[in-house]
PDB file with SEQRES, HELIX, SHEET and CRYST1 records, atoms N, CA, C and O in Angstrom:
SEQRES   1 A   71  UNK UNK UNK UNK UNK UNK UNK UNK UNK UNK UNK UNK UNK          
SEQRES   2 A   71  UNK UNK UNK UNK UNK UNK UNK UNK UNK UNK UNK UNK UNK          
SEQRES   3 A   71  UNK UNK UNK UNK UNK UNK UNK UNK UNK UNK UNK UNK UNK          
SEQRES   4 A   71  UNK UNK UNK UNK UNK UNK UNK UNK UNK UNK UNK UNK UNK          
SEQRES   5 A   71  UNK UNK UNK UNK UNK UNK UNK UNK UNK UNK UNK UNK UNK          
SEQRES   6 A   71  UNK UNK UNK UNK UNK UNK                                      
HELIX    1 AA1 UNK A   41  UNK A   70  1                                  30    
SHEET    1 AA1 3 UNK A   5  UNK A   9  0                                        
SHEET    2 AA1 3 UNK A  15  UNK A  23 -1                                        
SHEET    3 AA1 3 UNK A  31  UNK A  39 -1                                        
CRYST1    1.000    1.000    1.000  90.00  90.00  90.00 P 1           1          
ATOM      1  N   UNK A   1       0.817  -1.195   0.000  1.00  0.00           N  
ATOM      2  CA  UNK A   1       0.000   0.000   0.000  1.00  0.00           C  
ATOM      3  C   UNK A   1       0.867   1.268   0.000  1.00  0.00           C  
ATOM      4  O   UNK A   1       0.499   2.272  -0.610  1.00  0.00           O  
ATOM      5  N   UNK A   2       2.005   1.219   0.677  1.00  0.00           N  
ATOM      6  CA  UNK A   2       2.813   2.425   0.789  1.00  0.00           C  
ATOM      7  C   UNK A   2       4.084   2.348  -0.052  1.00  0.00           C  
ATOM      8  O   UNK A   2       5.062   3.031   0.252  1.00  0.00           O  
ATOM      9  N   UNK A   3       4.088   1.531  -1.103  1.00  0.00           N  
ATOM     10  CA  UNK A   3       5.248   1.488  -1.980  1.00  0.00           C  
ATOM     11  C   UNK A   3       5.302   2.774  -2.801  1.00  0.00           C  
ATOM     12  O   UNK A   3       4.271   3.274  -3.250  1.00  0.00           O  
ATOM     13  N   UNK A   4       6.485   3.294  -2.990  1.00  0.00           N  
ATOM     14  CA  UNK A   4       6.704   4.507  -3.789  1.00  0.00           C  
ATOM     15  C   UNK A   4       5.905   5.696  -3.270  1.00  0.00           C  
ATOM     16  O   UNK A   4       5.465   6.532  -4.060  1.00  0.00           O  
ATOM     17  N   UNK A   5       5.709   5.786  -1.958  1.00  0.00           N  
ATOM     18  CA  UNK A   5       4.969   6.896  -1.352  1.00  0.00           C  
ATOM     19  C   UNK A   5       5.935   7.805  -0.604  1.00  0.00           C  
ATOM     20  O   UNK A   5       7.029   7.401  -0.211  1.00  0.00           O  
ATOM     21  N   UNK A   6       5.491   9.052  -0.418  1.00  0.00           N  
ATOM     22  CA  UNK A   6       6.323  10.004   0.317  1.00  0.00           C  
ATOM     23  C   UNK A   6       5.420  11.009   1.010  1.00  0.00           C  
ATOM     24  O   UNK A   6       4.271  11.210   0.616  1.00  0.00           O  
ATOM     25  N   UNK A   7       5.955  11.632   2.044  1.00  0.00           N  
ATOM     26  CA  UNK A   7       5.247  12.689   2.744  1.00  0.00           C  
ATOM     27  C   UNK A   7       5.432  13.983   1.965  1.00  0.00           C  
ATOM     28  O   UNK A   7       6.555  14.345   1.614  1.00  0.00           O  
ATOM     29  N   UNK A   8       4.338  14.678   1.697  1.00  0.00           N  
ATOM     30  CA  UNK A   8       4.410  15.911   0.905  1.00  0.00           C  
ATOM     31  C   UNK A   8       3.610  17.008   1.595  1.00  0.00           C  
ATOM     32  O   UNK A   8       2.572  16.746   2.203  1.00  0.00           O  
ATOM     33  N   UNK A   9       4.097  18.230   1.494  1.00  0.00           N  
ATOM     34  CA  UNK A   9       3.362  19.396   1.994  1.00  0.00           C  
ATOM     35  C   UNK A   9       2.621  19.997   0.817  1.00  0.00           C  
ATOM     36  O   UNK A   9       3.234  20.366  -0.185  1.00  0.00           O  
ATOM     37  N   UNK A  10       1.317  20.096   0.931  1.00  0.00           N  
ATOM     38  CA  UNK A  10       0.492  20.602  -0.157  1.00  0.00           C  
ATOM     39  C   UNK A  10       0.536  22.125  -0.169  1.00  0.00           C  
ATOM     40  O   UNK A  10       1.036  22.741   0.772  1.00  0.00           O  
ATOM     41  N   UNK A  11       0.015  22.732  -1.231  1.00  0.00           N  
ATOM     42  CA  UNK A  11       0.112  24.177  -1.402  1.00  0.00           C  
ATOM     43  C   UNK A  11      -0.665  24.950  -0.331  1.00  0.00           C  
ATOM     44  O   UNK A  11      -0.333  26.100  -0.044  1.00  0.00           O  
ATOM     45  N   UNK A  12      -1.692  24.335   0.262  1.00  0.00           N  
ATOM     46  CA  UNK A  12      -2.445  25.036   1.307  1.00  0.00           C  
ATOM     47  C   UNK A  12      -1.848  24.818   2.696  1.00  0.00           C  
ATOM     48  O   UNK A  12      -2.380  25.342   3.675  1.00  0.00           O  
ATOM     49  N   UNK A  13      -0.761  24.061   2.808  1.00  0.00           N  
ATOM     50  CA  UNK A  13      -0.040  23.923   4.056  1.00  0.00           C  
ATOM     51  C   UNK A  13      -0.249  22.624   4.805  1.00  0.00           C  
ATOM     52  O   UNK A  13       0.477  22.355   5.763  1.00  0.00           O  
ATOM     53  N   UNK A  14      -1.215  21.805   4.406  1.00  0.00           N  
ATOM     54  CA  UNK A  14      -1.394  20.542   5.125  1.00  0.00           C  
ATOM     55  C   UNK A  14      -0.513  19.467   4.507  1.00  0.00           C  
ATOM     56  O   UNK A  14       0.017  19.638   3.409  1.00  0.00           O  
ATOM     57  N   UNK A  15      -0.364  18.365   5.218  1.00  0.00           N  
ATOM     58  CA  UNK A  15       0.524  17.291   4.794  1.00  0.00           C  
ATOM     59  C   UNK A  15      -0.279  16.083   4.330  1.00  0.00           C  
ATOM     60  O   UNK A  15      -1.382  15.829   4.815  1.00  0.00           O  
ATOM     61  N   UNK A  16       0.291  15.345   3.385  1.00  0.00           N  
ATOM     62  CA  UNK A  16      -0.322  14.147   2.832  1.00  0.00           C  
ATOM     63  C   UNK A  16       0.768  13.121   2.567  1.00  0.00           C  
ATOM     64  O   UNK A  16       1.940  13.464   2.410  1.00  0.00           O  
ATOM     65  N   UNK A  17       0.366  11.867   2.520  1.00  0.00           N  
ATOM     66  CA  UNK A  17       1.226  10.840   1.949  1.00  0.00           C  
ATOM     67  C   UNK A  17       0.724  10.643   0.536  1.00  0.00           C  
ATOM     68  O   UNK A  17      -0.443  10.313   0.325  1.00  0.00           O  
ATOM     69  N   UNK A  18       1.608  10.846  -0.440  1.00  0.00           N  
ATOM     70  CA  UNK A  18       1.226  10.764  -1.847  1.00  0.00           C  
ATOM     71  C   UNK A  18       2.077   9.725  -2.568  1.00  0.00           C  
ATOM     72  O   UNK A  18       3.200   9.415  -2.169  1.00  0.00           O  
ATOM     73  N   UNK A  19       1.498   9.201  -3.643  1.00  0.00           N  
ATOM     74  CA  UNK A  19       2.218   8.277  -4.521  1.00  0.00           C  
ATOM     75  C   UNK A  19       2.336   8.962  -5.876  1.00  0.00           C  
ATOM     76  O   UNK A  19       1.331   9.366  -6.462  1.00  0.00           O  
ATOM     77  N   UNK A  20       3.553   9.090  -6.368  1.00  0.00           N  
ATOM     78  CA  UNK A  20       3.775   9.710  -7.675  1.00  0.00           C  
ATOM     79  C   UNK A  20       3.329   8.760  -8.771  1.00  0.00           C  
ATOM     80  O   UNK A  20       3.642   7.570  -8.733  1.00  0.00           O  
ATOM     81  N   UNK A  21       2.590   9.289  -9.760  1.00  0.00           N  
ATOM     82  CA  UNK A  21       2.058   8.473 -10.844  1.00  0.00           C  
ATOM     83  C   UNK A  21       2.789   8.694 -12.161  1.00  0.00           C  
ATOM     84  O   UNK A  21       2.591   7.940 -13.113  1.00  0.00           O  
ATOM     85  N   UNK A  22       3.616   9.706 -12.222  1.00  0.00           N  
ATOM     86  CA  UNK A  22       4.364   9.940 -13.455  1.00  0.00           C  
ATOM     87  C   UNK A  22       4.318  11.402 -13.843  1.00  0.00           C  
ATOM     88  O   UNK A  22       3.619  12.197 -13.216  1.00  0.00           O  
ATOM     89  N   UNK A  23       5.060  11.754 -14.871  1.00  0.00           N  
ATOM     90  CA  UNK A  23       5.151  13.162 -15.269  1.00  0.00           C  
ATOM     91  C   UNK A  23       3.870  13.663 -15.932  1.00  0.00           C  
ATOM     92  O   UNK A  23       3.148  12.909 -16.585  1.00  0.00           O  
ATOM     93  N   UNK A  24       3.612  14.947 -15.747  1.00  0.00           N  
ATOM     94  CA  UNK A  24       2.505  15.626 -16.414  1.00  0.00           C  
ATOM     95  C   UNK A  24       2.959  15.942 -17.831  1.00  0.00           C  
ATOM     96  O   UNK A  24       4.078  16.411 -18.036  1.00  0.00           O  
ATOM     97  N   UNK A  25       2.099  15.689 -18.803  1.00  0.00           N  
ATOM     98  CA  UNK A  25       2.461  15.942 -20.193  1.00  0.00           C  
ATOM     99  C   UNK A  25       2.641  17.443 -20.398  1.00  0.00           C  
ATOM    100  O   UNK A  25       1.698  18.215 -20.224  1.00  0.00           O  
ATOM    101  N   UNK A  26       3.841  17.849 -20.764  1.00  0.00           N  
ATOM    102  CA  UNK A  26       4.144  19.261 -20.970  1.00  0.00           C  
ATOM    103  C   UNK A  26       4.190  20.052 -19.676  1.00  0.00           C  
ATOM    104  O   UNK A  26       4.036  21.273 -19.699  1.00  0.00           O  
ATOM    105  N   UNK A  27       4.400  19.382 -18.542  1.00  0.00           N  
ATOM    106  CA  UNK A  27       4.324  20.037 -17.246  1.00  0.00           C  
ATOM    107  C   UNK A  27       5.636  20.560 -16.705  1.00  0.00           C  
ATOM    108  O   UNK A  27       5.678  21.030 -15.568  1.00  0.00           O  
ATOM    109  N   UNK A  28       6.710  20.496 -17.475  1.00  0.00           N  
ATOM    110  CA  UNK A  28       8.004  21.040 -17.078  1.00  0.00           C  
ATOM    111  C   UNK A  28       8.476  20.504 -15.731  1.00  0.00           C  
ATOM    112  O   UNK A  28       8.847  21.270 -14.841  1.00  0.00           O  
ATOM    113  N   UNK A  29       8.457  19.179 -15.591  1.00  0.00           N  
ATOM    114  CA  UNK A  29       8.951  18.545 -14.374  1.00  0.00           C  
ATOM    115  C   UNK A  29       7.891  18.249 -13.330  1.00  0.00           C  
ATOM    116  O   UNK A  29       8.189  17.607 -12.323  1.00  0.00           O  
ATOM    117  N   UNK A  30       6.664  18.697 -13.540  1.00  0.00           N  
ATOM    118  CA  UNK A  30       5.599  18.404 -12.575  1.00  0.00           C  
ATOM    119  C   UNK A  30       5.170  16.947 -12.709  1.00  0.00           C  
ATOM    120  O   UNK A  30       5.335  16.342 -13.769  1.00  0.00           O  
ATOM    121  N   UNK A  31       4.614  16.381 -11.621  1.00  0.00           N  
ATOM    122  CA  UNK A  31       4.186  14.983 -11.619  1.00  0.00           C  
ATOM    123  C   UNK A  31       2.736  14.876 -11.173  1.00  0.00           C  
ATOM    124  O   UNK A  31       2.266  15.652 -10.340  1.00  0.00           O  
ATOM    125  N   UNK A  32       2.032  13.893 -11.748  1.00  0.00           N  
ATOM    126  CA  UNK A  32       0.713  13.528 -11.237  1.00  0.00           C  
ATOM    127  C   UNK A  32       0.935  12.802  -9.922  1.00  0.00           C  
ATOM    128  O   UNK A  32       1.952  12.130  -9.750  1.00  0.00           O  
ATOM    129  N   UNK A  33      -0.007  12.929  -8.988  1.00  0.00           N  
ATOM    130  CA  UNK A  33       0.106  12.200  -7.739  1.00  0.00           C  
ATOM    131  C   UNK A  33      -1.269  11.748  -7.275  1.00  0.00           C  
ATOM    132  O   UNK A  33      -2.289  12.324  -7.653  1.00  0.00           O  
ATOM    133  N   UNK A  34      -1.279  10.706  -6.447  1.00  0.00           N  
ATOM    134  CA  UNK A  34      -2.491  10.190  -5.829  1.00  0.00           C  
ATOM    135  C   UNK A  34      -2.336  10.366  -4.328  1.00  0.00           C  
ATOM    136  O   UNK A  34      -1.323   9.952  -3.764  1.00  0.00           O  
ATOM    137  N   UNK A  35      -3.314  10.969  -3.672  1.00  0.00           N  
ATOM    138  CA  UNK A  35      -3.255  11.159  -2.223  1.00  0.00           C  
ATOM    139  C   UNK A  35      -3.678   9.852  -1.557  1.00  0.00           C  
ATOM    140  O   UNK A  35      -4.782   9.360  -1.790  1.00  0.00           O  
ATOM    141  N   UNK A  36      -2.799   9.296  -0.729  1.00  0.00           N  
ATOM    142  CA  UNK A  36      -3.091   8.058  -0.020  1.00  0.00           C  
ATOM    143  C   UNK A  36      -3.728   8.379   1.332  1.00  0.00           C  
ATOM    144  O   UNK A  36      -4.803   7.867   1.646  1.00  0.00           O  
ATOM    145  N   UNK A  37      -3.080   9.215   2.127  1.00  0.00           N  
ATOM    146  CA  UNK A  37      -3.604   9.649   3.428  1.00  0.00           C  
ATOM    147  C   UNK A  37      -3.470  11.158   3.509  1.00  0.00           C  
ATOM    148  O   UNK A  37      -2.416  11.718   3.209  1.00  0.00           O  
ATOM    149  N   UNK A  38      -4.538  11.801   3.912  1.00  0.00           N  
ATOM    150  CA  UNK A  38      -4.583  13.256   4.019  1.00  0.00           C  
ATOM    151  C   UNK A  38      -4.572  13.611   5.502  1.00  0.00           C  
ATOM    152  O   UNK A  38      -5.489  13.239   6.234  1.00  0.00           O  
ATOM    153  N   UNK A  39      -3.544  14.325   5.949  1.00  0.00           N  
ATOM    154  CA  UNK A  39      -3.407  14.650   7.370  1.00  0.00           C  
ATOM    155  C   UNK A  39      -4.054  15.992   7.706  1.00  0.00           C  
ATOM    156  O   UNK A  39      -3.380  16.927   8.138  1.00  0.00           O  
ATOM    157  N   UNK A  40      -5.361  16.075   7.504  1.00  0.00           N  
ATOM    158  CA  UNK A  40      -6.156  17.182   8.014  1.00  0.00           C  
ATOM    159  C   UNK A  40      -7.402  16.567   8.644  1.00  0.00           C  
ATOM    160  O   UNK A  40      -7.562  15.347   8.620  1.00  0.00           O  
ATOM    161  N   UNK A  41      -8.261  17.366   9.193  1.00  0.00           N  
ATOM    162  CA  UNK A  41      -9.407  16.812   9.931  1.00  0.00           C  
ATOM    163  C   UNK A  41     -10.278  15.938   9.027  1.00  0.00           C  
ATOM    164  O   UNK A  41     -10.640  14.823   9.404  1.00  0.00           O  
ATOM    165  N   UNK A  42     -10.611  16.432   7.851  1.00  0.00           N  
ATOM    166  CA  UNK A  42     -11.483  15.673   6.948  1.00  0.00           C  
ATOM    167  C   UNK A  42     -10.811  14.372   6.497  1.00  0.00           C  
ATOM    168  O   UNK A  42     -11.455  13.325   6.430  1.00  0.00           O  
ATOM    169  N   UNK A  43      -9.524  14.446   6.192  1.00  0.00           N  
ATOM    170  CA  UNK A  43      -8.804  13.255   5.749  1.00  0.00           C  
ATOM    171  C   UNK A  43      -8.691  12.204   6.829  1.00  0.00           C  
ATOM    172  O   UNK A  43      -8.793  11.011   6.541  1.00  0.00           O  
ATOM    173  N   UNK A  44      -8.483  12.620   8.065  1.00  0.00           N  
ATOM    174  CA  UNK A  44      -8.379  11.653   9.158  1.00  0.00           C  
ATOM    175  C   UNK A  44      -9.734  10.999   9.442  1.00  0.00           C  
ATOM    176  O   UNK A  44      -9.787   9.811   9.759  1.00  0.00           O  
ATOM    177  N   UNK A  45     -10.825  11.755   9.331  1.00  0.00           N  
ATOM    178  CA  UNK A  45     -12.160  11.178   9.514  1.00  0.00           C  
ATOM    179  C   UNK A  45     -12.437  10.143   8.429  1.00  0.00           C  
ATOM    180  O   UNK A  45     -12.969   9.070   8.713  1.00  0.00           O  
ATOM    181  N   UNK A  46     -12.081  10.460   7.196  1.00  0.00           N  
ATOM    182  CA  UNK A  46     -12.268   9.515   6.097  1.00  0.00           C  
ATOM    183  C   UNK A  46     -11.456   8.246   6.318  1.00  0.00           C  
ATOM    184  O   UNK A  46     -11.952   7.142   6.091  1.00  0.00           O  
ATOM    185  N   UNK A  47     -10.213   8.397   6.758  1.00  0.00           N  
ATOM    186  CA  UNK A  47      -9.365   7.240   7.028  1.00  0.00           C  
ATOM    187  C   UNK A  47      -9.964   6.372   8.126  1.00  0.00           C  
ATOM    188  O   UNK A  47     -10.002   5.149   7.993  1.00  0.00           O  
ATOM    189  N   UNK A  48     -10.432   6.989   9.210  1.00  0.00           N  
ATOM    190  CA  UNK A  48     -11.032   6.219  10.297  1.00  0.00           C  
ATOM    191  C   UNK A  48     -12.300   5.500   9.838  1.00  0.00           C  
ATOM    192  O   UNK A  48     -12.538   4.357  10.231  1.00  0.00           O  
ATOM    193  N   UNK A  49     -13.107   6.152   9.019  1.00  0.00           N  
ATOM    194  CA  UNK A  49     -14.312   5.492   8.490  1.00  0.00           C  
ATOM    195  C   UNK A  49     -13.949   4.260   7.674  1.00  0.00           C  
ATOM    196  O   UNK A  49     -14.577   3.209   7.803  1.00  0.00           O  
ATOM    197  N   UNK A  50     -12.915   4.402   6.823  1.00  0.00           N  
ATOM    198  CA  UNK A  50     -12.488   3.255   6.011  1.00  0.00           C  
ATOM    199  C   UNK A  50     -12.001   2.108   6.891  1.00  0.00           C  
ATOM    200  O   UNK A  50     -12.311   0.944   6.639  1.00  0.00           O  
ATOM    201  N   UNK A  51     -11.229   2.454   7.933  1.00  0.00           N  
ATOM    202  CA  UNK A  51     -10.690   1.414   8.806  1.00  0.00           C  
ATOM    203  C   UNK A  51     -11.781   0.735   9.623  1.00  0.00           C  
ATOM    204  O   UNK A  51     -11.700  -0.465   9.887  1.00  0.00           O  
ATOM    205  N   UNK A  52     -12.797   1.486  10.025  1.00  0.00           N  
ATOM    206  CA  UNK A  52     -13.870   0.911  10.833  1.00  0.00           C  
ATOM    207  C   UNK A  52     -14.868   0.113  10.006  1.00  0.00           C  
ATOM    208  O   UNK A  52     -15.443  -0.850  10.514  1.00  0.00           O  
ATOM    209  N   UNK A  53     -15.092   0.478   8.755  1.00  0.00           N  
ATOM    210  CA  UNK A  53     -16.060  -0.255   7.940  1.00  0.00           C  
ATOM    211  C   UNK A  53     -15.471  -1.509   7.322  1.00  0.00           C  
ATOM    212  O   UNK A  53     -16.213  -2.434   6.991  1.00  0.00           O  
ATOM    213  N   UNK A  54     -14.175  -1.564   7.159  1.00  0.00           N  
ATOM    214  CA  UNK A  54     -13.555  -2.754   6.570  1.00  0.00           C  
ATOM    215  C   UNK A  54     -13.808  -4.008   7.405  1.00  0.00           C  
ATOM    216  O   UNK A  54     -14.216  -5.020   6.834  1.00  0.00           O  
ATOM    217  N   UNK A  55     -13.590  -4.001   8.731  1.00  0.00           N  
ATOM    218  CA  UNK A  55     -13.874  -5.209   9.515  1.00  0.00           C  
ATOM    219  C   UNK A  55     -15.360  -5.580   9.507  1.00  0.00           C  
ATOM    220  O   UNK A  55     -15.697  -6.763   9.535  1.00  0.00           O  
ATOM    221  N   UNK A  56     -16.243  -4.595   9.471  1.00  0.00           N  
ATOM    222  CA  UNK A  56     -17.669  -4.892   9.447  1.00  0.00           C  
ATOM    223  C   UNK A  56     -18.047  -5.602   8.156  1.00  0.00           C  
ATOM    224  O   UNK A  56     -18.826  -6.556   8.179  1.00  0.00           O  
ATOM    225  N   UNK A  57     -17.509  -5.152   7.038  1.00  0.00           N  
ATOM    226  CA  UNK A  57     -17.803  -5.804   5.764  1.00  0.00           C  
ATOM    227  C   UNK A  57     -17.279  -7.231   5.757  1.00  0.00           C  
ATOM    228  O   UNK A  57     -17.948  -8.137   5.260  1.00  0.00           O  
ATOM    229  N   UNK A  58     -16.093  -7.434   6.303  1.00  0.00           N  
ATOM    230  CA  UNK A  58     -15.521  -8.776   6.351  1.00  0.00           C  
ATOM    231  C   UNK A  58     -16.364  -9.675   7.257  1.00  0.00           C  
ATOM    232  O   UNK A  58     -16.582 -10.845   6.942  1.00  0.00           O  
ATOM    233  N   UNK A  59     -16.831  -9.135   8.369  1.00  0.00           N  
ATOM    234  CA  UNK A  59     -17.665  -9.912   9.291  1.00  0.00           C  
ATOM    235  C   UNK A  59     -19.000 -10.266   8.646  1.00  0.00           C  
ATOM    236  O   UNK A  59     -19.476 -11.391   8.794  1.00  0.00           O  
ATOM    237  N   UNK A  60     -19.613  -9.319   7.931  1.00  0.00           N  
ATOM    238  CA  UNK A  60     -20.870  -9.594   7.247  1.00  0.00           C  
ATOM    239  C   UNK A  60     -20.688 -10.665   6.172  1.00  0.00           C  
ATOM    240  O   UNK A  60     -21.543 -11.536   6.015  1.00  0.00           O  
ATOM    241  N   UNK A  61     -19.607 -10.606   5.452  1.00  0.00           N  
ATOM    242  CA  UNK A  61     -19.337 -11.616   4.423  1.00  0.00           C  
ATOM    243  C   UNK A  61     -19.138 -12.985   5.065  1.00  0.00           C  
ATOM    244  O   UNK A  61     -19.616 -13.993   4.543  1.00  0.00           O  
ATOM    245  N   UNK A  62     -18.438 -13.025   6.191  1.00  0.00           N  
ATOM    246  CA  UNK A  62     -18.208 -14.301   6.885  1.00  0.00           C  
ATOM    247  C   UNK A  62     -19.523 -14.876   7.385  1.00  0.00           C  
ATOM    248  O   UNK A  62     -19.751 -16.079   7.261  1.00  0.00           O  
ATOM    249  N   UNK A  63     -20.399 -14.039   7.950  1.00  0.00           N  
ATOM    250  CA  UNK A  63     -21.697 -14.505   8.433  1.00  0.00           C  
ATOM    251  C   UNK A  63     -22.561 -14.999   7.271  1.00  0.00           C  
ATOM    252  O   UNK A  63     -23.271 -15.996   7.402  1.00  0.00           O  
ATOM    253  N   UNK A  64     -22.499 -14.307   6.146  1.00  0.00           N  
ATOM    254  CA  UNK A  64     -23.260 -14.730   4.975  1.00  0.00           C  
ATOM    255  C   UNK A  64     -22.791 -16.098   4.500  1.00  0.00           C  
ATOM    256  O   UNK A  64     -23.610 -16.948   4.151  1.00  0.00           O  
ATOM    257  N   UNK A  65     -21.481 -16.316   4.483  1.00  0.00           N  
ATOM    258  CA  UNK A  65     -20.931 -17.614   4.072  1.00  0.00           C  
ATOM    259  C   UNK A  65     -21.364 -18.708   5.030  1.00  0.00           C  
ATOM    260  O   UNK A  65     -21.681 -19.814   4.593  1.00  0.00           O  
ATOM    261  N   UNK A  66     -21.385 -18.431   6.316  1.00  0.00           N  
ATOM    262  CA  UNK A  66     -21.827 -19.414   7.302  1.00  0.00           C  
ATOM    263  C   UNK A  66     -23.286 -19.775   7.110  1.00  0.00           C  
ATOM    264  O   UNK A  66     -23.653 -20.943   7.233  1.00  0.00           O  
ATOM    265  N   UNK A  67     -24.123 -18.798   6.813  1.00  0.00           N  
ATOM    266  CA  UNK A  67     -25.542 -19.065   6.576  1.00  0.00           C  
ATOM    267  C   UNK A  67     -25.737 -19.911   5.329  1.00  0.00           C  
ATOM    268  O   UNK A  67     -26.583 -20.805   5.313  1.00  0.00           O  
ATOM    269  N   UNK A  68     -24.972 -19.641   4.295  1.00  0.00           N  
ATOM    270  CA  UNK A  68     -25.100 -20.391   3.046  1.00  0.00           C  
ATOM    271  C   UNK A  68     -24.676 -21.844   3.234  1.00  0.00           C  
ATOM    272  O   UNK A  68     -25.302 -22.746   2.676  1.00  0.00           O  
ATOM    273  N   UNK A  69     -23.634 -22.079   4.003  1.00  0.00           N  
ATOM    274  CA  UNK A  69     -23.144 -23.447   4.197  1.00  0.00           C  
ATOM    275  C   UNK A  69     -24.030 -24.240   5.147  1.00  0.00           C  
ATOM    276  O   UNK A  69     -24.038 -25.470   5.088  1.00  0.00           O  
ATOM    277  N   UNK A  70     -24.783 -23.564   6.032  1.00  0.00           N  
ATOM    278  CA  UNK A  70     -25.633 -24.283   6.993  1.00  0.00           C  
ATOM    279  C   UNK A  70     -26.961 -24.709   6.375  1.00  0.00           C  
ATOM    280  O   UNK A  70     -27.695 -25.488   6.982  1.00  0.00           O  
ATOM    281  N   UNK A  71     -27.283 -24.217   5.188  1.00  0.00           N  
ATOM    282  CA  UNK A  71     -28.559 -24.587   4.538  1.00  0.00           C  
ATOM    283  C   UNK A  71     -28.498 -25.906   3.883  1.00  0.00           C  
ATOM    284  O   UNK A  71     -29.486 -26.352   3.298  1.00  0.00           O  
TER     285      UNK A  71                                                      
END                                                                             
């Protein structure tokens, strides 16, 4: 998940972990990037939501499989 990632300071002053995707066409050295984790209030809330819903989805899938096999 964190391969080829780095900590970057964005233009508005907050920090992110970004993954470089390659050069911008005609961008004079600029690169496209994907934000992995955003270290501001909204980004941390989104990260926590993702982390909390992942186990619930896995648990629901496991319960569904158990119900299917018990029939």
